[in-house]
C-alpha positions in Angstrom: 108.0 99.9 109.3 104.5 98.4 109.6 102.3 97.2 106.7 99.1 99.0 106.3 96.3 98.0 103.8 93.2 99.9 102.8 90.6 98.8 100.2 89.0 101.4 97.9 85.4 100.5 96.7 84.7 101.7 93.1 81.5 103.3 94.0 81.7 106.8 92.2 83.6 110.1 92.2 85.5 111.2 95.4 84.0 114.2 97.3 85.4 116.5 99.8 84.3 114.1 102.7 86.3 111.4 101.1 89.4 113.7 100.6 89.6 115.1 104.2 88.3 111.9 105.8 90.8 109.4 104.3 92.5 110.3 101.1 94.6 113.1 102.6 95.8 110.7 105.3 96.6 108.1 102.8 98.9 110.5 101.0 100.7 111.2 104.3 100.7 107.5 105.5 102.4 106.2 102.3 105.6 108.0 103.4 105.6 106.5 107.0 104.5 102.9 106.4 104.6 100.1 103.8 101.3 100.8 102.2 99.0 98.7 100.1 96.0 100.5 98.5 93.7 98.3 96.4 90.7 98.8 94.2 88.1 96.4 95.5 86.4 95.4 92.2 85.7 91.6 93.4 83.7 93.1 96.2 81.5 95.0 93.8 80.3 91.9 92.1 77.7 91.2 94.8 75.6 94.0 93.0 76.3 92.6 89.5 77.5 95.7 87.7 77.7 95.8 84.0 81.1 95.1 82.6 81.4 98.5 81.1 80.4 100.1 84.5 83.0 98.0 86.3 85.8 98.9 84.0 85.0 102.6 84.1 84.7 102.5 88.0 88.0 101.0 88.3 89.6 103.6 85.9 87.9 106.4 87.7 89.1 105.5 91.2 92.8 104.9 89.8 92.7 108.3 88.2 91.4 110.1 91.3 93.8 108.5 93.9 96.8 109.3 91.6 95.5 112.8 91.1 95.1 113.2 95.0 98.7 112.3 95.6 99.1 108.5 95.9 102.7 107.8 94.6 102.7 104.4 92.7 106.5 104.4 93.4 106.2 104.7 97.1 102.9 102.8 97.8 101.6 99.8 96.2 98.3 100.8 94.3 96.6 98.0 92.6 93.4 96.3 91.4 92.1 93.5 93.4 91.3 91.2 90.4 94.8 91.6 89.2 96.0 89.4 92.1 94.5 85.9 91.8 96.3 84.8 95.0 93.7 86.8 96.8 90.9 84.4 95.6 93.0 81.3 96.6 93.5 82.6 100.1 89.7 83.4 100.1 89.0 79.8 99.4 91.3 78.6 102.2 89.7 81.0 104.8 86.3 79.9 103.8 87.2 76.4 104.8 87.4 77.5 108.3 84.7 80.1 108.5 81.5 79.0 109.8 77.9 79.7 108.7 76.6 80.9 111.9 79.4 83.5 112.5 78.9 84.7 108.8 75.1 85.0 109.2 75.5 87.1 112.4 77.6 89.7 110.6 75.9 93.0 110.8 76.4 94.1 107.2 75.0 90.8 106.0 71.9 91.1 107.9 71.5 94.7 106.6 71.9 93.6 103.1 69.4 90.7 103.4 66.9 93.4 104.5 67.9 95.9 101.7 68.0 93.3 98.9 66.0 90.2 99.8 65.9 89.1 96.1 69.8 89.2 95.8 71.1 87.3 99.0 74.1 85.7 97.2 77.0 83.7 98.6 79.4 86.6 98.0 77.5 88.7 100.5 77.6 85.9 103.0 81.3 85.4 102.7 82.2 89.2 102.2 84.1 88.9 105.5 86.3 86.2 104.4 87.2 88.0 101.2 87.9 91.1 103.1 90.1 89.0 105.4 92.0 87.5 102.4 92.6 91.1 101.1 94.2 92.0 104.4 96.0 88.7 105.2 97.5 88.2 101.7 100.0 91.0 102.7 99.9 90.0 106.3 99.1 93.6 107.2 99.6 95.0 110.6 97.0 97.8 110.5 93.8 98.6 108.4 92.1 102.0 108.3 88.5 101.2 108.8 85.1 103.0 109.4 82.5 102.2 112.0 80.8 99.9 109.5 84.0 97.8 108.9 84.9 97.2 112.5 83.2 93.9 112.8 84.9 92.8 109.6 88.2 93.6 111.0 87.4 91.6 114.2 86.4 88.6 112.1 89.8 88.9 110.2 91.5 88.6 113.4 89.4 85.5 114.2 90.2 83.9 110.9 94.0 84.6 111.4 94.0 83.3 114.9 92.1 80.1 113.8 94.4 79.4 110.9 97.3 79.8 113.3 95.7 77.2 115.8 94.5 74.9 113.2 98.0 74.4 111.8 100.0 75.0 115.0 101.8 77.9 113.6 102.2 81.7 114.4 102.0 82.8 110.7 99.3 85.3 110.4 99.4 88.5 112.4 96.1 89.8 114.0 95.7 93.2 112.2 94.7 96.3 114.3 92.6 99.3 113.2 94.8 102.2 112.0 93.9 105.2 114.1 94.0 108.7 112.4 93.4 110.4 115.7 93.1 114.1 115.2 94.1 113.8 111.4 90.5 112.5 110.7 88.2 115.3 109.6 84.7 114.7 109.2 83.3 116.9 106.3 79.5 117.4 106.7 76.8 117.8 103.9 75.3 120.7 102.2 71.8 119.8 103.3 72.5 120.3 107.0 73.3 116.6 107.8 76.5 115.7 109.7 78.0 113.6 106.9 78.8 114.3 103.1 77.8 111.3 101.1 77.1 110.1 97.6 73.7 108.6 98.3 72.2 111.7 99.8 73.0 114.2 97.1 74.7 116.6 99.6 78.3 116.4 98.2 80.8 118.5 96.4 82.9 116.2 94.1 86.5 116.9 93.4 85.7 116.6 89.6 82.9 119.0 89.8 83.2 121.9 87.3 83.3 125.5 89.0 79.8 126.5 88.1 78.4 123.2 89.5 80.3 123.9 92.9 78.8 127.5 92.8 75.3 126.2 92.4 75.6 123.5 95.1 77.0 125.9 97.6 74.5 128.7 96.9 71.8 126.1 97.6 73.3 124.9 100.9 70.8 125.0 103.7 71.0 127.9 106.3 68.8 129.5 108.8 67.4 133.0 109.2 70.6 134.2 110.8 71.8 135.1 114.3 69.6 137.2 116.5 71.9 137.6 119.5 75.8 137.7 119.9 77.7 134.5 120.2 74.7 132.5 120.1 74.8 128.7 119.6 74.9 127.7 115.8 72.5 125.2 114.2 73.9 122.2 112.5 73.6 123.6 108.9 75.8 126.7 109.9 78.3 124.6 111.8 78.5 122.6 108.4 79.4 125.7 106.2 82.0 126.8 108.8 83.5 123.4 108.9 83.9 123.3 105.3 85.3 126.9 105.2 87.9 126.1 107.8 89.5 123.4 105.6 89.4 125.2 102.2 89.7 129.0 103.0 92.5 131.1 104.5 92.5 131.5 108.3 91.7 135.3 107.7 88.7 134.5 105.7 87.4 132.0 108.2 87.9 134.5 111.1 86.1 137.3 109.2 83.0 135.3 108.8 83.4 133.7 112.2 83.4 137.3 113.7 80.6 138.3 111.5 78.3 135.6 112.8 79.2 136.3 116.4 78.4 139.9 116.0 75.2 139.2 114.0 76.4 141.0 110.9 76.9 138.0 108.7 75.3 137.8 105.2 75.0 134.1 104.3 75.1 135.0 100.6 78.4 136.7 100.9 79.8 133.8 102.9 78.5 131.2 100.3 80.0 133.1 97.5 83.4 133.2 99.2 83.1 129.6 100.2 82.3 128.5 96.6 85.3 130.4 95.2 87.5 128.9 97.9 86.3 125.4 97.1 86.9 125.8 93.5 90.3 127.1 94.0 91.1 124.1 96.3 89.5 121.5 93.8 90.9 123.0 90.6 94.4 121.5 90.7 93.1 118.1 91.6 90.5 118.2 89.0 93.1 119.2 86.4 95.4 116.4 87.2 92.2 114.0 87.0 91.5 115.1 83.6 95.1 114.9 82.4 95.6 111.4 83.9 92.2 110.1 82.5 93.2 111.1 79.1 96.5 109.1 79.2 95.4 105.3 79.0 99.0 104.3 78.3 100.1 105.8 81.6 97.2 104.3 83.5 98.0 100.7 82.1 101.7 101.3 83.2 100.6 102.1 86.7 98.2 99.3 86.9 101.0 97.0 85.8 103.5 98.4 88.3 101.0 98.0 91.1 100.1 94.4 90.0 103.8 93.5 90.1 104.4 94.8 93.4 101.4 93.2 95.0 102.1 90.0 93.3 105.6 89.7 94.9 104.0 90.1 98.4 101.0 87.8 97.7 102.9 85.1 96.0 105.1 84.8 99.0 102.2 84.6 101.4 100.3 81.9 99.3 103.5 79.9 98.8 104.0 79.7 102.7 100.3 79.2 103.4 100.2 76.2 101.0 103.3 74.7 102.6 101.7 75.1 106.1 98.4 73.4 104.9 100.2 70.5 103.3 100.0 71.1 99.6 
């Protein structure tokens, strides 16, 4: 059984894109691998969040992933800051990470352009902290998006460099976990190809039914088809992509045929899609509200995750310290 690790950034509510893009696969993955899912609160410190915001964001992510089906008895779900061994490994890796390679990192250069008045050391050494997150459990695979591929490559570099420096074959060189056909890309309601938090085009799993209805009824469309089986513009493809995931096959086929024979009424389609999205989200939303109201349960889950992660992390640090010579 392979060890798989994935970090979860505390950056706001989960939306349909998150769910179908990764979370649904995490739920499946936890039964097939030795999985570690952690909430990356240390990483968020580069933006200097207020303590109240940080605590609320961590709680929110914990609630949402539990509600979506992550089983804390099966997988290890923990908060990054609960595992101090990660910071110690971060220190060790920084001793063999070089300024030039860190400055060449694409995400660092992007951040320098975006926030020139906040170019802190945490941004520079973000790849070594990410490497510590992965190597503290000696993970075999890591699910990564396109923007994280370079960081994973740097993790392999740091692991290999540690092994060569101390003449050992201790750290694995983790590979990208490939979801293949299981990875579904949910588009935005504004006609763009990606649903996202920053663009305001997302349906959140916690959204109330009336909010979902309003969002979908405002979704971008065109004037409608003028000839049978014509090519569809991106905004119409988007609606059908979402419908294919949340509606019944018969419903999808009905509106698909209606588009192809030029009889479709977008208002009817949006109303149906809104009700189907509500029906899909409602059980998850109900679990979120139930879990969020039970702080005792959340503290218990957090403690269980920390204990399980500690067991793995302490073993790594004990062996790494011995290899280094402490």
